[in-house]
DSSP file (Angstrom, degrees, kcal/mol; ACC not computed):
  #  RESIDUE AA STRUCTURE BP1 BP2  ACC     N-H-->O    O-->H-N    N-H-->O    O-->H-N    TCO  KAPPA ALPHA  PHI   PSI    X-CA   Y-CA   Z-CA
    1    1 A M              0   0    0      0, 0.0     2,-0.3     0, 0.0     0, 0.0   0.000 360.0 360.0 360.0 143.0  139.5  197.7   13.6
    2    2 A S        -     0   0    0      2,-0.0     2,-0.4     0, 0.0     0, 0.0  -0.910 360.0-129.9-129.5 154.5  137.1  200.7   13.4
    3    3 A T        -     0   0    0     -2,-0.3     2,-0.4     2,-0.0     0, 0.0  -0.882  14.9-164.5-109.0 137.2  136.3  203.5   15.8
    4    4 A I        -     0   0    0     -2,-0.4     2,-0.6     2,-0.0    -2,-0.0  -0.980   6.7-155.1-117.5 128.8  132.8  204.6   16.7
    5    5 A N        +     0   0    0     -2,-0.4     2,-0.4     2,-0.0    -2,-0.0  -0.924  19.9 174.5-103.9 125.4  132.2  207.9   18.5
    6    6 A I        -     0   0    0     -2,-0.6     2,-0.5     2,-0.0    -2,-0.0  -0.955  25.8-132.3-128.1 152.2  129.0  208.1   20.5
    7    7 A R        +     0   0    0     -2,-0.4     2,-0.3     0, 0.0    -2,-0.0  -0.894  32.6 164.1-105.3 128.9  127.6  210.7   22.8
    8    8 A V        -     0   0    0     -2,-0.5     2,-0.0     0, 0.0    -2,-0.0  -0.966  45.7 -88.9-137.0 154.9  126.3  209.7   26.2
    9    9 A N     >  -     0   0    0     -2,-0.3     4,-2.6     1,-0.1     5,-0.2  -0.389  38.0-125.2 -57.8 138.8  125.5  211.5   29.4
   10   10 A E  H  > S+     0   0    0      1,-0.2     4,-2.4     2,-0.2     5,-0.2   0.869 111.2  49.6 -60.3 -38.5  128.6  211.7   31.6
   11   11 A Q  H  > S+     0   0    0      2,-0.2     4,-2.9     1,-0.2    -1,-0.2   0.903 109.5  51.4 -67.3 -40.3  126.7  210.0   34.6
   12   12 A V  H  > S+     0   0    0      2,-0.2     4,-2.9     1,-0.2     5,-0.2   0.947 111.6  47.9 -62.2 -48.0  125.5  207.2   32.3
   13   13 A K  H  X S+     0   0    0     -4,-2.6     4,-2.5     1,-0.2    -2,-0.2   0.934 113.9  46.5 -57.1 -46.6  129.1  206.6   31.1
   14   14 A S  H  X S+     0   0    0     -4,-2.4     4,-2.0     2,-0.2    -2,-0.2   0.918 114.6  46.1 -65.2 -44.0  130.5  206.6   34.6
   15   15 A D  H  X S+     0   0    0     -4,-2.9     4,-2.6     2,-0.2    -1,-0.2   0.907 113.2  50.3 -64.5 -42.4  127.7  204.3   35.9
   16   16 A A  H  X S+     0   0    0     -4,-2.9     4,-3.0    -5,-0.2     5,-0.3   0.912 109.0  51.3 -65.1 -42.8  128.2  201.9   33.0
   17   17 A K  H  X S+     0   0    0     -4,-2.5     4,-1.9    -5,-0.2    -1,-0.2   0.919 111.9  47.3 -57.8 -44.9  131.9  201.8   33.5
   18   18 A K  H  X S+     0   0    0     -4,-2.0     4,-1.1     2,-0.2    -2,-0.2   0.927 114.3  47.1 -60.3 -47.6  131.5  200.9   37.2
   19   19 A L  H >X S+     0   0    0     -4,-2.6     3,-0.8     1,-0.2     4,-0.6   0.944 112.9  45.9 -63.0 -50.1  128.9  198.3   36.3
   20   20 A F  H ><>S+     0   0    0     -4,-3.0     5,-2.8     1,-0.3     3,-1.1   0.829 105.6  62.9 -67.3 -29.5  130.9  196.6   33.5
   21   21 A A  H ><5S+     0   0    0     -4,-1.9     3,-1.5    -5,-0.3    -1,-0.3   0.855  94.9  60.9 -60.3 -33.2  134.0  196.6   35.8
   22   22 A K  H <<5S+     0   0    0     -4,-1.1    -1,-0.3    -3,-0.8    -2,-0.2   0.764 105.9  46.2 -64.6 -24.7  132.2  194.4   38.1
   23   23 A F  T <<5S-     0   0    0     -3,-1.1    -1,-0.3    -4,-0.6    -2,-0.2   0.339 123.6-106.5 -95.4   3.4  131.9  191.9   35.3
   24   24 A G  T < 5S+     0   0    0     -3,-1.5     2,-0.4     1,-0.3    -3,-0.2   0.754  80.9 126.4  78.1  25.5  135.7  192.4   34.5
   25   25 A L      < -     0   0    0     -5,-2.8    -1,-0.3    -8,-0.1     2,-0.2  -0.897  52.8-141.3-117.9 143.9  134.8  194.4   31.3
   26   26 A D     >  -     0   0    0     -2,-0.4     4,-2.3    -3,-0.1     5,-0.2  -0.554  37.7-102.0 -89.4 170.2  135.9  197.7   30.0
   27   27 A L  H  > S+     0   0    0      1,-0.2     4,-2.4     2,-0.2     5,-0.2   0.885 120.4  51.7 -59.6 -43.0  133.3  199.9   28.2
   28   28 A S  H  > S+     0   0    0      1,-0.2     4,-2.4     2,-0.2    -1,-0.2   0.907 111.1  46.6 -60.1 -46.2  134.7  199.1   24.8
   29   29 A T  H  > S+     0   0    0      2,-0.2     4,-2.6     1,-0.2    -1,-0.2   0.909 111.6  51.4 -65.9 -41.6  134.5  195.4   25.3
   30   30 A A  H  X S+     0   0    0     -4,-2.3     4,-2.3     2,-0.2    -2,-0.2   0.917 111.6  47.2 -64.3 -43.9  131.0  195.6   26.7
   31   31 A I  H  X S+     0   0    0     -4,-2.4     4,-2.6     2,-0.2    -1,-0.2   0.912 111.4  51.2 -66.4 -40.5  129.8  197.6   23.7
   32   32 A N  H  X S+     0   0    0     -4,-2.4     4,-2.8     2,-0.2     5,-0.3   0.915 109.0  51.2 -60.5 -42.8  131.5  195.2   21.3
   33   33 A M  H  X S+     0   0    0     -4,-2.6     4,-2.6     1,-0.2     5,-0.3   0.935 110.8  49.6 -58.8 -44.8  129.7  192.2   23.1
   34   34 A F  H  X S+     0   0    0     -4,-2.3     4,-2.4     1,-0.2    -2,-0.2   0.935 112.9  45.4 -58.5 -48.2  126.4  194.0   22.7
   35   35 A L  H  X S+     0   0    0     -4,-2.6     4,-1.9     2,-0.2    -2,-0.2   0.919 114.2  47.3 -64.8 -43.8  126.9  194.7   19.0
   36   36 A I  H  X S+     0   0    0     -4,-2.8     4,-2.1     1,-0.2    -1,-0.2   0.930 115.0  45.9 -64.2 -45.1  128.1  191.2   18.2
   37   37 A Q  H  X S+     0   0    0     -4,-2.6     4,-2.7    -5,-0.3     5,-0.3   0.882 108.8  56.7 -66.0 -36.9  125.3  189.6   20.1
   38   38 A S  H  X>S+     0   0    0     -4,-2.4     4,-1.6    -5,-0.3     5,-1.5   0.901 108.2  47.6 -59.8 -39.9  122.8  192.0   18.5
   39   39 A I  H  <5S+     0   0    0     -4,-1.9    -2,-0.2     2,-0.2    -1,-0.2   0.928 113.0  48.0 -66.5 -44.7  123.9  190.8   15.1
   40   40 A R  H  <5S+     0   0    0     -4,-2.1    -2,-0.2     1,-0.2    -1,-0.2   0.900 120.7  36.5 -61.7 -41.9  123.7  187.2   16.1
   41   41 A E  H  <5S-     0   0    0     -4,-2.7    -1,-0.2     2,-0.3    -2,-0.2   0.629  99.1-133.7 -85.2 -17.1  120.2  187.6   17.6
   42   42 A Q  T  <5S+     0   0    0     -4,-1.6     2,-0.3     1,-0.3    -3,-0.2   0.898  81.7  38.4  58.7  41.6  119.0  190.1   15.0
   43   43 A G  S   <S-     0   0    0     -5,-1.5    -2,-0.3    -6,-0.2    -1,-0.3  -0.973 117.2 -31.7 176.3-172.4  117.7  192.2   17.9
   44   44 A I        -     0   0    0     -2,-0.3    -9,-0.1     1,-0.1     3,-0.1  -0.593  66.5-157.9 -66.5 123.8  118.4  193.4   21.4
   45   45 A P        -     0   0    0      0, 0.0     2,-0.3     0, 0.0    -1,-0.1   0.768  40.4  -2.0 -93.3 -28.7  120.2  190.4   22.6
   46   46 A F        -     0   0    0      2,-0.1     2,-0.6   -12,-0.0    -8,-0.0  -0.991  47.3-121.4-161.9 162.5  120.4  189.8   26.3
   47   47 A D        +     0   0    0     -2,-0.3     2,-0.6    -3,-0.1    -3,-0.0  -0.937  33.2 176.2-113.0 107.2  119.6  190.8   29.8
   48   48 A L        +     0   0    0     -2,-0.6     2,-0.3     2,-0.0    -2,-0.1  -0.949  18.3 138.7-116.2 117.0  122.8  191.2   31.9
   49   49 A H        -     0   0    0     -2,-0.6     2,-0.4   -30,-0.0    -2,-0.0  -0.984  49.7-108.3-154.1 163.0  122.4  192.5   35.4
   50   50 A L        -     0   0    0     -2,-0.3     2,-1.2     1,-0.0    -2,-0.0  -0.719  29.1-128.8 -91.5 143.0  123.6  192.0   38.9
   51   51 A H        -     0   0    0     -2,-0.4    -1,-0.0     2,-0.0    -2,-0.0  -0.760  31.7-174.6 -93.6  93.5  121.3  190.5   41.4
   52   52 A V        -     0   0    0     -2,-1.2     6,-0.0     1,-0.0     2,-0.0  -0.786  21.5-127.5 -93.3 123.3  121.4  193.0   44.2
   53   53 A P        -     0   0    0      0, 0.0    -1,-0.0     0, 0.0    -2,-0.0  -0.352  24.4-110.2 -70.2 152.0  119.4  191.9   47.3
   54   54 A N     >  -     0   0    0      1,-0.1     4,-2.9     4,-0.0     5,-0.2  -0.143  39.6 -90.6 -72.7 176.4  116.8  194.1   48.8
   55   55 A E  H  > S+     0   0    0      1,-0.2     4,-2.2     2,-0.2     5,-0.1   0.861 125.5  49.5 -59.5 -40.5  117.3  195.8   52.2
   56   56 A I  H  > S+     0   0    0      2,-0.2     4,-2.3     1,-0.2    -1,-0.2   0.940 114.3  45.3 -68.8 -46.0  115.8  193.0   54.3
   57   57 A T  H  > S+     0   0    0      1,-0.2     4,-2.5     2,-0.2    -2,-0.2   0.913 111.5  53.0 -61.3 -42.7  117.9  190.3   52.5
   58   58 A S  H  X S+     0   0    0     -4,-2.9     4,-2.5     1,-0.2    -1,-0.2   0.912 109.6  48.6 -57.7 -44.7  121.0  192.4   52.8
   59   59 A K  H  X S+     0   0    0     -4,-2.2     4,-2.8     2,-0.2    -1,-0.2   0.907 111.4  50.2 -61.4 -42.9  120.4  192.8   56.6
   60   60 A S  H  X S+     0   0    0     -4,-2.3     4,-2.4     2,-0.2    -2,-0.2   0.907 110.8  48.8 -64.3 -42.6  119.8  189.0   56.9
   61   61 A I  H  X S+     0   0    0     -4,-2.5     4,-2.6     2,-0.2    -1,-0.2   0.923 112.8  48.1 -61.1 -46.0  123.1  188.3   55.1
   62   62 A E  H  X S+     0   0    0     -4,-2.5     4,-1.6     1,-0.2    -2,-0.2   0.916 112.0  49.3 -63.3 -42.4  125.0  190.8   57.3
   63   63 A D  H  X>S+     0   0    0     -4,-2.8     5,-2.5     1,-0.2     4,-0.8   0.920 110.8  50.6 -62.7 -43.2  123.4  189.3   60.5
   64   64 A T  H ><5S+     0   0    0     -4,-2.4     3,-1.0     1,-0.2    -2,-0.2   0.929 109.1  50.3 -61.5 -47.1  124.4  185.8   59.3
   65   65 A E  H 3<5S+     0   0    0     -4,-2.6    -1,-0.2     1,-0.3    -2,-0.2   0.836 113.9  46.0 -60.1 -30.7  128.0  186.8   58.6
   66   66 A K  H 3<5S-     0   0    0     -4,-1.6    -1,-0.3    -5,-0.2    -2,-0.2   0.522 113.0-121.0 -87.0  -9.6  128.2  188.4   62.1
   67   67 A G  T <<5 +     0   0    0     -3,-1.0     3,-0.3    -4,-0.8     2,-0.3   0.759  68.0 131.4  76.2  21.5  126.6  185.3   63.7
   68   68 A I      < +     0   0    0     -5,-2.5    -1,-0.3     1,-0.2    -2,-0.1  -0.803  58.2  17.3-113.3 155.5  123.6  187.3   65.1
   69   69 A N  S    S+     0   0    0     -2,-0.3     2,-0.2     1,-0.2    -1,-0.2   0.777  85.6 150.4  59.5  31.8  119.9  186.7   65.0
   70   70 A L        -     0   0    0     -3,-0.3    -1,-0.2    -7,-0.1     3,-0.1  -0.624  46.2-114.4 -91.0 152.8  120.4  183.0   64.1
   71   71 A S        -     0   0    0     -2,-0.2    -1,-0.1     1,-0.1     2,-0.0  -0.325  42.5 -83.4 -78.5 168.3  118.1  180.3   65.0
   72   72 A E        -     0   0    0     -2,-0.1     2,-0.3     1,-0.1    -1,-0.1  -0.359  43.2-129.9 -68.5 150.8  119.0  177.5   67.4
   73   73 A T        -     0   0    0     -3,-0.1     2,-0.3    -2,-0.0    -1,-0.1  -0.733  18.7-151.7-100.8 155.1  120.9  174.5   65.9
   74   74 A F        -     0   0    0     -2,-0.3     3,-0.1     1,-0.1     4,-0.0  -0.932  18.2-142.6-129.8 149.3  119.9  170.9   66.5
   75   75 A E  S    S+     0   0    0     -2,-0.3     2,-0.3     1,-0.1    -1,-0.1   0.729  85.5   6.5 -81.2 -23.5  121.8  167.7   66.6
   76   76 A S  S  > S-     0   0    0      1,-0.1     4,-1.8     0, 0.0    -1,-0.1  -0.962  73.8-106.0-153.0 168.4  119.1  165.7   64.9
   77   77 A I  H  > S+     0   0    0     -2,-0.3     4,-3.2     2,-0.2     5,-0.2   0.867 119.5  57.7 -64.2 -37.6  115.7  165.9   63.2
   78   78 A D  H  > S+     0   0    0      1,-0.2     4,-2.7     2,-0.2    -1,-0.2   0.927 105.7  48.7 -58.2 -46.2  114.1  164.5   66.3
   79   79 A D  H  > S+     0   0    0      2,-0.2     4,-2.0     1,-0.2    -1,-0.2   0.896 113.0  48.4 -61.2 -40.9  115.5  167.3   68.4
   80   80 A L  H  X S+     0   0    0     -4,-1.8     4,-2.4     2,-0.2    -2,-0.2   0.938 111.8  48.4 -66.1 -44.3  114.2  169.9   65.9
   81   81 A M  H  X S+     0   0    0     -4,-3.2     4,-2.2     1,-0.2    -2,-0.2   0.916 110.2  52.4 -61.3 -43.6  110.8  168.3   65.7
   82   82 A E  H  < S+     0   0    0     -4,-2.7     4,-0.5    -5,-0.2    -1,-0.2   0.904 110.4  47.6 -57.2 -43.6  110.6  168.2   69.5
   83   83 A D  H >< S+     0   0    0     -4,-2.0     3,-0.7     1,-0.2    -1,-0.2   0.885 110.1  52.6 -66.2 -38.8  111.5  171.9   69.7
   84   84 A L  H 3< S+     0   0    0     -4,-2.4    -2,-0.2     1,-0.2    -1,-0.2   0.871 112.3  45.0 -65.6 -34.8  108.9  172.7   67.0
   85   85 A H  T 3<        0   0    0     -4,-2.2    -1,-0.2     1,-0.2    -2,-0.2   0.492 360.0 360.0 -90.3  -1.1  106.1  170.9   68.9
   86   86 A A    <         0   0    0     -3,-0.7    -1,-0.2    -4,-0.5    -2,-0.1   0.476 360.0 360.0 -77.7 360.0  107.0  172.4   72.3
């Protein structure tokens, strides 16, 4: 095992630690993953990100979880079609 010392902005380090924690990784493991995959790919290896919904989608998810602003439910396709054509 070998040690690498790198300098990073304190905010970058903090933000990276928080992000990687969401994937169950510590900073050292995430950096090792990056290095190993870089060697395998012989380049920058991957795009790893969280899919964070935009404000409108977040509001819709919140409303759905609270059971508000939902459309009417129907017992059958015929009932739905009848409502659509009304």
